[in-house]
N, C-alpha and C positions, 0 to 999 in steps of 0.2 A: 502494499500500499504505498504512495507517495505521501511523503510529509503534508503536502497541502491539502489531505484531507483531513488530517487529524483533527484540525479544530471542530470540524462538521462533524465529526467521528465522536469526539468529547461532548459534544452539545446533546447529540442524540441519546449518547449513553445514560447521560443524568436529565430526564426530560423534567423530572421537579425542579431541580437548581436551576435549570435554563429558563423554564416556564418564569421563576421568580427574579431573575436576571431582565426578563423583556417587560415583566409588569411593571417592575420598579421603572424603568425606562418610559415605557408608557404613561406611565401615572405624569412622569416631568414632562412629555411632549404633549398630553392631553390638558396639563393645567397652563402650560404657555400658549400653545396656540388658540387656545379655546377663551382665555384672559384677553389675548391680544386682539381676536376677531369681536369680541364685546368692547372692550374699549376703543378701538379703531372706528366699530359701527356707531358708537354714540358720538365720536367725535366729527365723523362725516355726517351723522344727522342734524347735528349742531351747523355745522358749515353750511350745509344745504340751506337750512331753516333761516341761517342769516342772509344768505345770497338771495333765499326768496324774498324777505321781507324787505329789505333796502331801505326804509324808512326811519327818518331819525327822531320823531313822533309820532303817536297814535290817539285822535282825538276821538271818545266815545260818549254816548250819554252818561251822564252823573250815576242813575240806577245802575249801570252794567255791570261794575263790578260785586253786586249784590247779586248776579245772577251767572257770573262766572270770573273764576279769580284771574288774573290778567297774564300770570304764569301759563294758566290752562288755556287760554285765548292764544296765545303764542305758540304753546306747543301744537293744540288740538286744530289751530288753525282760526276756527269759531266755534260757539258751542251754543246752541239756541238762536235767539234773534232779540235784538234790542234796537231801540230807533228814537229819532230826533228828528226836530225838523231841517228840511233841507236847506231852508236859509243859512243853518250853521257854517256851510260850507263856504260862504262868501264871507262869514265874518272870519274864518280861518285866513281866507284867500287875502285878506286883507291887512293881516296882522303882518309888522315890519319883520324882515327878517325871513317870511314864507316864501322857498321858491317855487316849489308845487305842492298840490293840494289835491288828493285823488280819493273820491268818495267811493266807499262801497256798502253795497245793502246786502244783508245776512237774510235767509230764510232757512228755516227748517220741515223739511218736508213730514208730512206723516207717516208717508211708506213709498218707496218709488218701485218702480216694476222692477228694475235691475235687483234691487239690493233686501236683503230681511231686514233691514234695519233703517233707521232716518238716515237720510243724506242733508248734507248740509249746501244750498244754494247761494251761491255769491255770486252779487252782480258789481259790474265794474264799469266804469267809462271808459273806453279803450283811449279815447284820444288824449286824456291824463294820466293813466294809471301806468304806474313803474313799477309794482311790483308784482301782480300777476300776469298782464299781458307780455312782457318778456319770456315768462314759463311758456305762455302760449304759442308767442312766435315762433318757439322752437320746435314745433310739431304742426304749426298750421301756417302757411304762408299767406293768409289772407283777413281780413277782419273776420269777427263773428256776425253773421246776419240774425236777424230777429227770428227767433225760436230754433236757434242753433247752439250749443252746450259744448264745452270741452270740459273732459273728465279727469279724474284723479286715476292714478295707475290701478289702484285698490278697487274701483267702480267696475262692475263685470261688463257692464254696456261696452261693447265695442265701436270702432268708427264706421260709419255707414249704418248703425241701428239706430233704434227710436228709442226715447225717455219717457215715459209719463208722470209730470209731477202734477198733483192737483188736479188730475183729468186734460192736462194740457200735455200735447204733442210735441217732445222737442227733439231735434235731430243731432246726431252725437258727430262732431267734425274732426275732435283730436282727441286723443288721450294722452296724457301728460305724463312726464317722467317723474319717477319715484323722489320722494323726499325723505320719508321716514317719518313722517308726523301726520297728523289727522289732516292736512290737506289732501292726502293720496285720497281720501274718500270723501270729497267734496265735487261737486258740480258747477262750472264758472260760465257765465252768459253775460251779454252783452243791457244796458239799464231799459232799455225798450223791454225785450225778453221778460226782464225782472219784474217791469212793472206789471205785465200781464198775469204773472205767476202770484205774485201777490194780490191780483184784483180776484185772481180764481180761489187764492187762500181764504179771501175775505168773504165771499159767497159760500165757502165751508164754514163760515164762522171762527177762523183764525185772524182775528183782531193785532193790527198793526198801525191803524193810522194814532196821528197824535191829535189832531183836529179835523174835523167832516173837510174833507177835499185837500189835504194838506198832502204834499210828498214829502217823502222819510229818506233820511238816509242812515247807517248803522255806524259806519265811521268814519273819518278822515286821515288818510295817512301821509305827512307832512314830511318833505324833503327840504331841510334848511339851506339857506344860502351860504356862499362860502363866504368866510370873515366873520360869520354871526353867531355865536354863542348858543349851544343847543337848549343849556339849563334856561338860558334868559327869557329865549322865545316860548318854551313850555311855561315857563313861570306866567308870562303875560298871557298866554291862552285862557291860563287856568282863572287867571284874575281877572281878563276882561270878559270871557262870554260864560254868557250864563247856563247854568243845568247841562256844563260839559267836565268830564275829565280829561286832562292830558296827560300822558304818559311817555314817557322818553323811552324807544323802545331797548336803548343799550341798557337803562336799569332791569328791565325784562332778561335781557340776556347775560346779564352778570348773576343774577340769581340761577338760571341753569347752568351758567358755566361753573360756581361755585358746586352746584348739586355734584355736575358730572365730575369736576376734580376730585371730589370725596370719593365717589364710586370709584373713579382710575386707582387714588391713590391705595385704598382698599384692594381694589384687583391685583394692583402690583406688589403691593405686599404679600398678600396671599402666593403669589408666585413664586416670589423668593422665598417664603419661608418653606413652600412645597423644593424648590431647587435646591436649598441648603439641606433639607430633611435627606433628599431624594440621594444627593452626593453623600453624604453621613453614610448612609444604608448600604450604597453601593461599595464604598472603602469597604466597609466591614464585610458583605457578601463578598467581594473580591478576596479581602484576607482571608475569611474562613475557606474559600475554595483554595488558596495556596496550601493552606495549613491541611487540609482535608488529601489534597494531591501530592503531598511533598513528597511520598514515595514513591510515587509515578514520574513524576520529574528528575528525580535520583536515579533512576533507573533509565530513562531515556539521555541524560548526563552521561553516565555509564556506556552507553552504547554509541556514544559519538556525537548526539546532539548538542550544539555549543550553547553557551550562553543566551548567544544574539538568536539561535533557530527556536529556545524556547520562549524568550520574552515576545515574539515575533509569533509565536503561537497563541498563547497568552492575550495579545492587542488583537489579534484576529478573531478571538472569539470576543473580545469585548465590541469590536465593530459590528461582528454579526448580531450579537443579542440589540445593541444601540440600535443598527437598521432596523429590527423589527420591531422593536418597543417604539420607534419612533412611527413608523408607520402604522402602526394599530395605535399609538396614542393620539395621532393627527385625524385618523379615520373614526376614533370614538368621540373626539372633540369636535368634529364636524355633525356626526349625528345628533349629537347633543346639544347644538346650537343651532345650526340651521333650520332643521322644521320648527322651531319655536321662536322665531324673532319676534311676531307678531306678541306672542306672552311675555317676552322679555320686556319689549317697551312698554306693554302695559305695568308689568310689575315696577319697572324702573320710574316710569312715568316721564322719559326722558325721548328727545326724537334719536330713532333709531335707522341707520342706514346702511345695509351691509358692502363691503368696497367691492370694487369690481374684481372680477375674477384673475385679472394679471395680478392685483395686489394680493389676493387671497393665495395665490399660487406663490409669490415670492416670500408670503408669511409662513407658508407650509413649510418650503424650502428653507427658509431661516431656521425656523423651530427642529427640523429634522437634524439639519446642521450642529446645533448647538447641542442637540442631546446625542448625539453620537459621539461629539468631541466629550462632552462628561463623562461618558461610558469610557472613552479612551484615557481618559484622566485618569478614573479610578483604575482600567487595565494598566497604565503605565506604572503607576504606586504600587499596584502586586507585582509587578513585572521586577520595578528596583527592590523589593524586597526578596523576593525568589533568587536574582542574583548574587547575592550577599550570601545564600545558602551552601554549604558544601554539601556534595551528593554524597561522601563518605559515610559523614558525620550522621546525616540524615538516616542512611539505613542502617547504620550502627543502634540509633536510637531506637528503629521501630524492630531490631532481632528480638 
């Protein structure tokens, strides 16, 4: 039998010991890959949300916060419906330092044909909107016409299909890119379509009017001119426009970032602890293996196998166990994370957007490389201990 086959034969000869080594490295790989995917997905979700929002200030009715927390408004896109007189838009636009003021109208459907749960309808003004429209433009090369809608990626209706909302038939013309937030379950339309849907909702008893015959909006997204302080503009809006609350978007992002930072630190601390524990256990396992096989190695030395040959055999065994464990660990982590992305997002209450396939492949490759290196480190340490042992002395001790 060639010396190159010895490591494989040795591993197969002691399946229990081999399984234990593979299991330890698999635990290491699973913790690193799974933790990295979750943390990376949270950061991707937050970056995507920030890019989609793009506003410096959000102006909403004063009672909006009693219906939904501003943090949930940011993470979920919108929740429910609240309204203020459309004349508020003109007051916001007249404020010093306001460059763009874009209105949005929210409407929660009772039920849509495409969904088993409520969906959120968001009306935008395409002429001034700078938050939703650029996102729609990525998938639709023209303006939304009346009774046409764009839908988030988690809405089951596809392009070319129809969607009934309050008995009104709308046509899906675009399916939007994923954001990892509640925006992915919303439906988007122009203001004329929204007026028709509001009228249809009113006919079904869903009241939204402030006063009879008045037009309404739900929020105004504000971009501040260069050179103006966002905080001062925000303070002016709160002090001079009645019955509204102006909130700095950055303050909401700070709250979300703080939550994400805490989760990231906890995740990396857990990964570090697993790494340290796995390395110590691997060192102990390889030390026990060397002690258990000391007579075997002594005989091989007397048969002419060099110290370098024995080190190479131990290192090869460590490499094979590391590769098997790394593959198993990455696979286990993938099965434990990818099918449950929605559950993870719901439990954490943070935007969650899985990285692209290319990024995931790089993360898996890096995890496997790191895991194999840890196994080789333990094997190197064990081989160094073996090289200091005299074979004759070992055989006399066992006689």
